[in-house]
Backbone as a ProteinNet text record, in pm:
[ID]
protein_1_A
[PRIMARY]
MLQHLQAALPALAGRSWLDYLAWFVGGAALVNAIPHLVAGLMGRPFQSPFAKPPGQGLSSSRTNLLWGFVNLILAYLLLAHVGRFDFQSGADMGIAGLGGLLIGLVCAHGFGRFNGGNAPSKS
[TERTIARY]
8465.7	8589.7	8543.2	8437.9	8357.6	8415.2	8401.2	8418.9	8573.7	8647.5	8788.1	8814.8	8771.8	8787.6	8728.7	8613.6	8575.3	8651.1	8728.1	8796.6	8923.9	8978.3	9105.3	9088.5	8952.7	8948.7	8990.5	8937.5	8983.2	9136.4	9204.9	9319.5	9406.9	9349.4	9420	9380.1	9265.8	9250.4	9338.4	9389.7	9487	9611.7	9651.2	9800.8	9817.4	9952.9	10008.7	9997.1	9967.8	9991	10154.4	10234.6	10403	10420.5	10377.4	10370.7	10355.5	10234.3	10215.1	10284.9	10310.7	10421.4	10561.6	10601.1	10715.9	10704.7	10621.2	10569.6	10552.1	10479.6	10482.4	10614.5	10705.3	10840.4	10917	10928.6	10967.9	10951.8	10814	10806.1	10842.3	10864.1	10915.4	11070.9	11125.1	11268.6	11282	11208.8	11224.8	11209.8	11114.1	11120.8	11234.3	11281.2	11389.7	11523	11509	11671.3	11674.3	11568.5	11572.7	11658.5	11627.4	11717.7	11848.8	11869.4	12012.8	12092	12024.3	12097.4	12119.2	12020.8	12018.8	12134.1	12136.2	12247.6	12383.5	12397.1	12513.9	12556.2	12481.8	12513	12562.6	12474.9	12510.1	12638.3	12680.8	12806.3	12776.2	12642.8	12623.3	12594	12618.3	12614.2	12467	12397.1	12266.2	12264.9	12132.6	12114.4	12101.2	12156	12151.3	12163.7	12146.4	12123.5	12284.3	12370.4	12529.9	12574.7	12500.2	12555.7	12553.3	12620.4	12625	12559.2	12453.4	12371.8	12280.3	12261.4	12178	12075.6	12041.9	11923.9	11918.5	12019.9	12019.1	12151	12268.9	12393.7	12408.7	12514.7	12509	12614.2	12572.6	12666.6	12727.7	12852.6	12904.1	12836.8	12848.3	12778.2	12810.8	12942.4	12969.8	12875.7	12883.4	12770	12626.1	12585.9	12446.7	12422.1	12522.3	12499	12483.7	12614.8	12577.3	12456.7	12415	12293	12172	12163.4	12084.1	12065.2	12188	12196.6	12137	12193.1	12147.2	11982	11934	11786.5	11716	11779	11725.6	11749.1	11857.2	11855.6	11751.7	11741.6	11625.6	11491.5	11457	11324.3	11311.9	11421.8	11419.2	11413.8	11469.5	11459.2	11311	11247.8	11118.8	11009.5	11032.8	10919.6	10922.1	11050.9	11038.3	11075.1	11106	11142.3	11060	10962.7	10863.1	10725	10670	10545	10538	10429.3	10406.5	10373.9	10454.6	10417.1	10406.7	10277.6	10236.7	10240.7	10324.8	10354.1	10244.7	10143.1	10037.3	9908.9	9927.7	9811.1	9791.6	9673.8	9644.7	9665.6	9617	9607.4	9767.1	9852.5	10007.7	10060.3	10047	10107.9	10059	9935	9883.1	9960.9	9961.9	10043.7	10186.8	10255.6	10394.1	10392.6	10287.7	10279.8	10241.6	10162.1	10123.1	10258.3	10338.3	10483.8	10574	10574.1	10633	10598.9	10437.3	10384.1	10418	10382.8	10436.8	10565.5	10655.9	10806.7	10817	10771.2	10771.5	10713	10617.8	10556.6	10638.7	10684.4	10766.7	10900.8	10951.4	11093.4	11053.9	10959.3	10948.1	10912.9	10847.2	10823.8	10954.7	11019.6	11152.9	11255.5	11289.9	11389	11371.6	11232.7	11190.2	11231.5	11256	11305.8	11455.1	11535.3	11667.2	11688	11604.4	11622.6	11506.1	11448.5	11353.2	11204	11189.3	11071.5	10935.6	10944.7	10832.5	10769.5	10856.2	10805.6	10865.6	10820.7	10898.4	10888.8	10959.5	10972.9	10856.8	10792.8	10688.5	10786.9	10745.7	10793.1	10724.1
17034.4	16950.7	16813.4	16778	16633.2	16570.8	16682.4	16647.5	16602.4	16663.1	16664.8	16515.3	16479.3	16347.5	16234.3	16252.3	16171.3	16133.5	16261.6	16235.4	16193.1	16182.1	16119.3	15963.4	15914.3	15777.8	15708.7	15728.8	15631.6	15632.4	15745.2	15750.3	15649.3	15625.2	15558.4	15394.4	15372.7	15217.6	15167.8	15037.7	14971.1	14983.6	15050.2	15066.5	14988.5	14950	14864.1	14962.4	14896.6	14960.1	15001.3	14912.3	14956.3	15061.1	15112.6	15230.2	15338.6	15343.1	15437.9	15466.8	15356.7	15321.1	15398.1	15371.2	15420.5	15585	15628.4	15763.5	15823.1	15774.4	15843.6	15867.6	15758.2	15762.8	15852.5	15838.9	15947.8	16090.1	16122.3	16270.8	16297.1	16193.1	16231.4	16240.7	16172.4	16202.8	16332.3	16359	16489.3	16616.8	16612.2	16722.8	16695.4	16585.8	16550.2	16595.7	16628.5	16681.7	16835.9	16885	17032.3	17081.5	17059.9	17083.3	17064.7	16938.9	16903.4	16977.8	16990	17074.2	17204.5	17273.6	17407	17439.4	17330.7	17348.4	17323.4	17241	17227.4	17349.6	17385.1	17509.3	17632.6	17639.1	17752.6	17715.2	17608.4	17590.4	17567.8	17503.5	17501.2	17359.3	17300.3	17175.8	17173.9	17040.5	17006.4	16856	16812.6	16672.6	16597.5	16468.9	16378.1	16253.3	16157	16010.6	15963.6	16036	16005.9	16059.2	16158.2	16221.8	16127.5	16142.3	16075.8	16167.6	16111.3	16023	16048.5	15939.4	15972.4	16036.8	16138.5	16217.4	16348.8	16343.6	16437.3	16512.8	16439.5	16538.4	16595	16672.5	16729.9	16698	16699.5	16650.2	16788.2	16771.1	16863.2	16924	17019.1	17079.2	16982	16937.1	16862.5	16709.4	16660.1	16543.9	16564.5	16693.1	16713.2	16746.5	16813.9	16815.9	16691.2	16612.5	16468	16404.5	16398.2	16329.7	16395.1	16533.6	16624.3	16550.9	16523.9	16476.8	16332.1	16261.4	16106.3	16125.8	16188.4	16206.5	16257	16347.4	16404	16260.6	16209.6	16080.4	15992.7	15961.3	15860.8	15902.2	16036.5	16099.1	16076.1	16103.4	16087.2	15960.5	15872.1	15725.7	15665	15716.4	15651.2	15740	15852.4	15918	15927.3	15901.2	15881.8	15767.4	15663.4	15522.1	15423	15434	15329.4	15355.3	15280.1	15306.3	15403.2	15484	15577.3	15692.5	15769.2	15862.4	15977.6	16067.7	16154.1	16291.3	16377	16506.4	16604.4	16565.3	16644	16612.2	16477.5	16392.7	16459	16500.1	16534.3	16432.8	16305.7	16202.6	16151	16137	16094.5	16221.1	16337.5	16432.5	16438.7	16417.8	16410	16305	16193.6	16076.1	16131.9	16164.9	16227	16346.6	16448.3	16528.5	16471.2	16390.5	16347.4	16276.9	16207.3	16151.4	16286.2	16382.6	16504.2	16574.4	16590.2	16653	16563.4	16436.4	16361.2	16360.1	16359.3	16358.8	16523.3	16613.8	16732.4	16759.7	16703.9	16721.6	16659.1	16537.1	16458.1	16508.1	16570	16651.5	16777.4	16833.2	16982.7	16942.3	16836.8	16819.2	16753.9	16663.9	16604.1	16710.7	16785.3	16872.5	17003.2	17030.3	17141.2	17144.3	17047.1	17040.7	17080.3	17069.4	17092.5	17230.8	17278.2	17425.1	17530.1	17497.1	17571.5	17603.5	17541.5	17522.9	17500.1	17410.5	17370.7	17443.1	17538.2	17632.7	17768.7	17827	17969.7	18073.2	18140	18260.2	18372.3	18426.2	18531.4	18686.7	18760.7	18882	18980
8570.4	8647.8	8627.5	8643.2	8607.7	8455.4	8351.6	8223.2	8208.8	8253.7	8271.5	8326.7	8432.9	8496.2	8412.7	8339	8240.9	8123.4	8091.6	7960.3	8015.7	8126.6	8176.6	8183.4	8221.2	8249.8	8135.4	8018.1	7879.2	7882.4	7912.9	7918.4	7998.6	8108.1	8207.5	8160.6	8098.6	8071.2	7974.5	7976.4	7912.1	7938.2	8052.3	8069.3	8188.1	8207.5	8323.5	8463.1	8562.7	8682.7	8724.3	8657	8674.6	8593.7	8490.6	8421.3	8502	8565.9	8669.4	8785.9	8854.6	8973.3	8919.1	8782.2	8734.6	8721.5	8678.4	8633.1	8772.4	8885.4	9018.6	9064.2	9062.4	9117.9	9025.2	8911.4	8809.2	8855	8879.7	8916.7	9059.7	9151.7	9288.8	9275	9166.2	9149	9093.1	9009.9	8949.2	9056.3	9124.2	9251.5	9316.1	9362.7	9466.1	9405.1	9264.5	9229.1	9244.8	9266.5	9277.6	9389.2	9518.9	9628.3	9626.2	9571.9	9562.5	9469.4	9351.8	9247.3	9279.2	9355.8	9395.9	9500.1	9606	9692.3	9625.7	9553.1	9497.1	9389.1	9329.1	9242.7	9330.2	9454.9	9509	9612.6	9607.3	9709.5	9840.8	9872.9	10000.4	10020.5	10162.6	10211.1	10238.4	10231.5	10245.1	10280.1	10334	10373.2	10259.9	10260.2	10152.3	10210.9	10115.2	10190.6	10210.6	10185.3	10175.3	10312	10380.7	10486.2	10622.1	10733	10858.8	10933.5	11023.3	10962.9	10837.7	10765.1	10635.1	10658.6	10560.9	10546	10670.8	10748.5	10884.9	10868.5	10836	10857.9	10725.7	10691.4	10576.3	10486.8	10343.4	10247.2	10183.4	10110.2	10046.2	9931.1	9873.3	9743.8	9633.7	9621.1	9510.5	9521.9	9647.8	9644.1	9622.6	9668.5	9649.8	9483.1	9419.8	9268.1	9189.7	9228.6	9189.6	9212.2	9332.4	9349.8	9302.4	9265.5	9186.3	9037.2	8972.5	8861.1	8837.7	8937.8	8945.5	8939.7	9049.3	9048.2	8915.5	8833.8	8708.2	8597	8595.1	8514.5	8525.7	8673.3	8701.8	8652.1	8679.3	8642.2	8482.7	8398.1	8280.7	8219.6	8272.6	8241.1	8254.1	8392.3	8438	8339.2	8302.5	8257.3	8099.4	8033.2	7890.5	7834.3	7932.6	7862.7	7927.5	8018.8	8062.8	8017.2	7937.4	7882.3	7782.8	7766.7	7679.3	7732	7823.3	7903.6	7792.3	7813	7732.7	7827.8	7791.4	7873.7	7841.6	7711.6	7699.2	7770.9	7844.3	7906.4	8052.2	8070.6	8215.4	8312.1	8259	8357.9	8394.9	8275.8	8290.5	8389.1	8344.6	8432.9	8573.6	8593.3	8719.7	8805.5	8770.9	8828	8853.6	8769.6	8783.2	8885.5	8890.8	8979.8	9122.2	9133.3	9265.6	9321.5	9257.7	9313.3	9360.3	9262.9	9313	9425.5	9436	9546.9	9678.2	9675.1	9795.7	9840.5	9758.6	9793.5	9848.8	9802.4	9826.6	9972.5	10005.7	10125.6	10240.4	10202.1	10300.2	10321.4	10243.6	10243.9	10333.4	10275	10347.2	10503.4	10536.8	10691.2	10738	10681.7	10749.1	10746.8	10654.3	10658.8	10733	10736.2	10806.4	10966.8	11001.6	11158.2	11165.5	11067.4	11050.4	11009.8	10925.7	10878.4	10913.7	11022.4	11082.9	10987.8	10892.5	10809.1	10890.6	10987.1	11052.6	11161.6	11203.2	11325.7	11270.8	11166.7	11130	11237.6	11255.1	11347.6	11310.7	11412.2	11359.6	11367.7	11271.5	11232.5	11334.6
[MASK]
+++++++++++++++++++++++++++++++++++++++++++++++++++++++++++++++++++++++++++++++++++++++++++++++++++++++++++++++++++++++++++

């Protein structure tokens, strides 16, 4: 584990913190696209920033599909066109993965209260 960390540190040197921020947000956008695309493709309503109230009410499946694609495009632009993101670099993928993990945890908690995920029933 320590060897992997030491190998990653030189890869982090010499890059702008803005690149890392963009890749972190890119990873978050990529993960955020998943539930919206799935809901849209399944024809189901789901929470979105366009619902009333935002993030709490339900948006149509078409709105969610479009919002999912916007998130995919944003992820692509941030990961593929900002800096020199290397998909084979553990450090670069780790930054994007942390962004995805953070948004995933926030969404799981936030939407869990609407969909029963925070207090699952016991069988």
